[in-house]
N, C-alpha and C positions, 0 to 999 in steps of 0.2 A: 472583619475590621482589623485583624492583626497585621496586615501588610500595608505598606505605604503605597501611594499612587503617584503617577508621574506629574500630574498637573491638576489644577482646580477650575479651569475655565472650560465651559461646555457650550455646544450649540445644539439646535434642534436635531440635527442629523446624528449627533452622539446619542441622544435619547432613543431615537428610532432604531439605530443599529444595536444598542444595548438591549432594547426590548426584543428584537429579533433573536439575538443570541440567548437571551433568557428563556424565551419560548422553546428554542431548540434544546437547551439543557434540561428544562423541565420535562419535555417530552422524553428525553433520554433517561431521566430519573424515573419517570413512570414505567419505562421499559424495564429498568432494573427491578422495580417492585414486582412487575408481572413475571419476570424470569427468575426471581429469587437469587439475585446476583450478590447480595450482601454477605459479608463475613458474619458467621453465626457465633463468634467468640463472645461469651457473656461476661459482663461485669467489669471490663477494664475501666479504670477510674483515674481521673486526674483533676487538676484545678488551676485556676488563675486567681491570684491574690493581688489586689490593688493596694498601693501603699502611698505614704506621704514622705516628703523630705521636709524636715523642720530645722530652723536655725537654733542658735544657743538660747534664744528667748522663747522657743517653742512656737514661733510663728512660721507659716508656710515659707519654704525656701525654694524659689523658682530657679533651680539649678540642675534639672535632670540632663540638660544638654552638656553640662560640664562633668557631672559625677558619673553618669551612666557609661560614657566611653572608658572611664578608668575601671569600672566594674568589669566590662568586656566579657559578659556572660550571655550565651545565646538564649537563656531562659529569662533574662531580665530586659524589659523593653519599656519605652516611654508610654505615657498616657496623655490624655487631652491637654492637661495643664503642665507647665514646667515644674510644678511642685509635686507631681504625681508620677508614679511608675508602676510596673506590674511584674510580679514574680510568677513564672509558670512552673508547673511540675512536670516531671517525666511520667507518662501514663503507667500505672501499675496494674498488672493482671492479678486476678484473684489468687491469693497465696496466704499462708499462715502469717507472714511478716509484712504484708503489704503496707500497713499503716505505720509500723516502725520504720520501714524503708522510706516512706513518704516523709515522715518526721525528720529523719536524719538528713535527707536531701534538703528540705526546707531550712533546717538549722545551718547547714553549710552555706547556702546561698544568703540567708539572713546575715550571718556573720560577715561574709564578704561585702555585702551592701553597707552594713553598719560601719565597717572599717574604712571603706572608701569614702563614705559620707563624712566620717570624723576627720579625714584628711582635709576636708573643707569646712571644718567647724559646724557640721550639720549632723543630724541623726535621722533614723528611719522609724516610722510608726505605721501600724495598721489599726484603723478605727473607721467606723462608718462615715462620720463627718468630723473633721478636725474642729474642736471647739474654738480655736483661735482664728479660723478663717473669717475674713471680713468681705463684705461686698466690694470694697475698694480693690481687693486683690484679684478680682475676677475680670481682668481686662484682656484684650486680644494680645497685648504685649507679653502676657504670661502664658499664652498658648504655645504648646510644643510646636517645633518647627516642621513636623511631618506634614506633608502636603494634604493628606487626607483630612486633617482637622480643619484646615482652612476651607477645604471644599465642603466639608460637613456644615460648617458655620454658614457659608454662602448659600448652600442649597436649602437648609432649614429655613433661613430667612426668606428665600425666594418663595418657598411653598406657603409661607405666612404673609406673603405680599408686603414684606418689610415691617410688619407689625411687631412690636416688642414682645418678648416672652415675659409672661407674668407668673410669678411664684406667689401663691396665696395658700397658707396653711393655718388651720385653726386647731390648736392643741390646748395645752395649759395656758399658753400665751397665743397671740395672733401675729402672723408675719405676712407682710405684703411688700414685695419688691418687684421692679421691672428691669429687664435687661434687653439690650439691643444686640446680643450675641449669645452663643450657646455655652459660654463659660460657666453658667450655673450648674451644668452637668458635672463639672469637675469637683464640686463639693461632695459628691457621693462616691464612696469607694466600697467595693464589695468583694466577696468570695464567690467565684463562679465554679460550680462543681460539674464536672463532665463524667457521665456514665455511659459506656457503650452498651448497646442493647442488641440481642439477637433480633432479626427482623420479625420473627413470629410474635415477639413480646413488645415490640417498639411502641405500638399504640398504647399498651397498658403502662409502660414506663412513662410515657408522655403524660397520660392522664393522672397517674399516681403523683407525678411531680407537681401537678396543679393541686391535687387534693392535699398533699403534704406541705404546701406552701405556707399555710397558716401556722401549724406548729413549728415549722422551721423559722418563720419570721419571729415568732414569740421567743423561742429559745436563744436565737442569735442576735436579738435586738441590741443595738450598740450605737444609736444615733439620736439621742433625745434633744440635743441643742443645735441650733443653727443661727448664726449671727447674734448670739447671746440670748435667743428666745428658747424657752422650754416648750417643745411642741409634742410630737408623737414619740413613743418608745423607739420606733424605727422611722424617723423623719426622712431618711434617705428614700423611702418608697415614694411618697408624694413629690418630694423634691426632684427626683429623677424623672418621673412621669411628666411633670410640668416644665422641666428644663429643656425638653425637646418636643414640646407639644405641637404636633402637626396633625391635624385631623385628616383621616384618610377615607373613611367610609362609615356607613351606618349599619350596625348589626341588625339581626332580625327583630330584636326586642326594642329597637329604636335608639340604642346608645350610639354615640359617636365614638369610633375606635381610633385611637392615635397610634403612633409608632412605638411608644413605650406603654405596654398594656399587659394586663393579666391574660388577655386573649378573648376569644369569642365562643369557645366551647371545647369539649373533649374531642379527641379523634374518634370517629365512629368505627372505622375499619382499618385505617393505616395512617402513619404520619406523613404520607404523601399529601394529605388534606391541607395542613398548614402551608406547605410549599405551593400548592395551587392557590390558596388564599393570598400568599405573597405575590404571585404572578398577576392575579386579576384584581386585587383590591388595593394594593399599595403602590403609589407612584414611585417611579425610579428616582433615587436620590443621588447616586454617584455613577454616572454612565461611562465608566472606564472600560476600554476594550483591551482584552488580553489575547495574545497570540498563542493560546493554549488549546489543547484538544478538548472536544466536547466532554470527554470522560473526566476531565479535571474539575468540571463544574465551577469554574472560576467566577463566572458572572452570577450564577445562582447563589454561590456562597457569599459573594460580596453583597448582593441584594438582601439576602437573609441576615447578614451582619448589620444592616441598617434598620432592622425591625426588632425592637427590643422587648420581646415577650419575657415575662419573668421565668417562664419555662419555655426554652427554645429548642426545637429540633435542629440537629446538625447532620450534615453529610461530610464524611471524610474519605480520603483515598490513601491507602498505605503505599509503601515503596514498591510493592509488587503490583500495583494497579487495582487492588481489590477494594471496593467501596465498603464502608461501614456506616452505621447509624449511631448517633449519640444524642443524649438529652443533656442540655446545659441548664442547670438549675441556678438561677441568678439571684435568688432570694436573700441569702445570708449577707450580713454586713461583714466587712473586713474586721479582723481582731476577734476578741481582745488580746489573746496570747497565742504563741505558736502551738502549744498543746490543745488549746481550744479550737484552733483552726482544723487540726487533724481530726478532732472529735466530731466537728460538724460534718466533715466528709464521711466519717465512719457511720454516724447516725443516719444520714440520708441513705447511704448505700445499703445499710442493714435493713432499713424500712422498705426500700424499694424491692430488695430481693425477697423479703418476707411476704409482702402483700401481693407481689406479682404471681406467687405460687399458691395463694389462697383460692379456694374454690369460689367463694363469694367475692365478687369484684367490689372493692371499696368505692370505686367511681360510680357503681350502680346504686350504692347506698347513699351517696352524697351527691346531689345534683350539682351541675357546674355552677349555677348562680349562687348556690349555697357555699361552694368552695371559694368562689370569688369574694363573697361577703365575709366569710371567715378570714380570708387573707387580710383584708383591710382592717377588720376588727383587731386582729393580732398585731398588725403593724402599728396601730394606734395605741393599744393597751398592753402589749407584751404578754407576759405570763399571767397577767390578771384578766386577760380577755375572756369573755364568754362566747363560745362558738357553738354551732349546730353540728353534731356528729351523726353517726349511724343511728337509725331509728328516729331521726328528727329530734333527738334529745339535746337539750342545752347542757354544756359541760364547760367547766373552767379549763383553759388550756393547760395550766399547771397540773391539774388532776389527771387530765387525759394523757399527758406525756409520762407521768410517773407510773400510773396504773396500767397503761396499755401500750404506749409506744416504746418505752425503754425495754420492756420484755420482748416486744416484736422485733426491735432492732437487734437485740441479742440473738434471737432465733435466726434472723436473716444472716448474720455474720457467722454464726455456727454452721449454717447450711453452706456458706461459702468457704468454710475451712479455715477461717481466721483463728489465730492462736488465742486460746482462752484467756491468757493473761492480758493480751492486748484488748480483748473485748471488755474484760473487767475494768481495765484502766480508762479506756476512752468512753465507753457507754455508761458504766455504773459510776466509775470514779470521777468522771468529768461531767457528762450530760446529766446523769441522775442526781449527783450531789448539787450541781448548779440549780436544777429545777427544784429540788427539795429545799434549798436555802432561799430560792427566789431571787438570787443575785446574778443576773446577766449583766452585760456591759452597760446597758441603759440604767439599770437599778443602781449600779455602783456609781456612775457619773452623777445621778440625781442625789444620792446620799452624800457624796462628797460636797456638792454644792449646798445641800441643806446644812451641813456641818461647818463649812468654811466660807460660804458666801459665793456669789456668782462672779468669781474671778476666773475667766476662761483660761488665762495663762497658767494660773496655779493648778487648775484642773488638768490641763494638758501636761504640765510637768509631772504631776503625781501619776497620771496614767502612763506616761512614758517610762518612768522608773519601775512601776509595777509590771508593765509589759516586758521590760527587759530583765525581769527576774525569771521569766519563762514559767511562771506558775499560773494555773488556771484561775479565771476571774472570780469564781465563787470563794477563793481563799483570800482575796484582797481585802485589806482593812481600809478604812477611810480616815 
């Protein structure tokens, strides 16, 4: 979904032709799996960080069409709403300084974005859900001008037969709103972590990304408020799933599976399986035709980009025409700070590397439905969530991370050759200390409101200034 499309109007022949090309590319992908055609470079890592533009009163500022051209950076692109944009990273290969390098690049782009925004009396923020966003701001007039967003809106409503999208969340408060467009999706902004996997380990990476979704949701939770309501620690999870709720098919257990989903199961033998599921189970949403080679996988990648699994397999092709496999982990919320963001990437990568080399498969110890239940428990209750881990034992997420996952992430990064000082800083100094204190972004926001009242503008202003200190969230006072 990173590329724009030329038009938003389609006919039946467009869908038929897209389906034909999608079949052909999926067949070609199957041949790549049989032939072992993929790059076996392990661990290359990058991210996409979604962000907000806010005005001087900390309200959303629908100005990405004005500000982004002045930023003029290839790694900074628009998002669905005119008050959102996205910062991409350059992929980093495994190296002693990979996270330091990632941090330095993000710092430079962040400063550029902030300076250009300030030229227009605006600022930039990363947070799962902006506390000051209102339902009134979610109009088609505030949709980015990219044609793909207009097409997405039209096609989602087509598949819903024109029925309104309904957002209904029970948390500490209860929220019920209806919308006749997909702009509800724009309230949710995330950090999407990309990890390249050697083909022989790709299924394990994919499965581990699902198992680890629960602790990642808990430790990165940063979205407790929506439209002034106190809901889940990570309200972004149900809000995103419901904002593009298009039923596609029924799973073996009878559940209706939508396009934004935790998924239907682990990969049993290869991550070709979810691409086959894409082909046979999910209706085509954007039937754009590309004049590309079958090896470019343009139709397959576009279709995959309209199916929002929280752990999503990706196929890429480098400048030499060599294909590779990546896992996109979509669980973490954006924010709270720049060092927190890099720590989230380091934590996940360390865990993946550690557990993929363990003789006992974590996904064999934790059944898929248990991993799925763990994920939603963690999204609702954050670090206080009780989940089921190995041996079917109940454990509090906070305890699990401190006693088991922080040491595991450290071992994984040591195995990857990451500098010891950087491991100490990001894993122990940020993730470990945050979990020990219990103060993730969601906890800080709630504690601010408990002390100062439910003034969403005051909360957003305080968060903005804390974030721009570039100190990790566990050090923030209220």
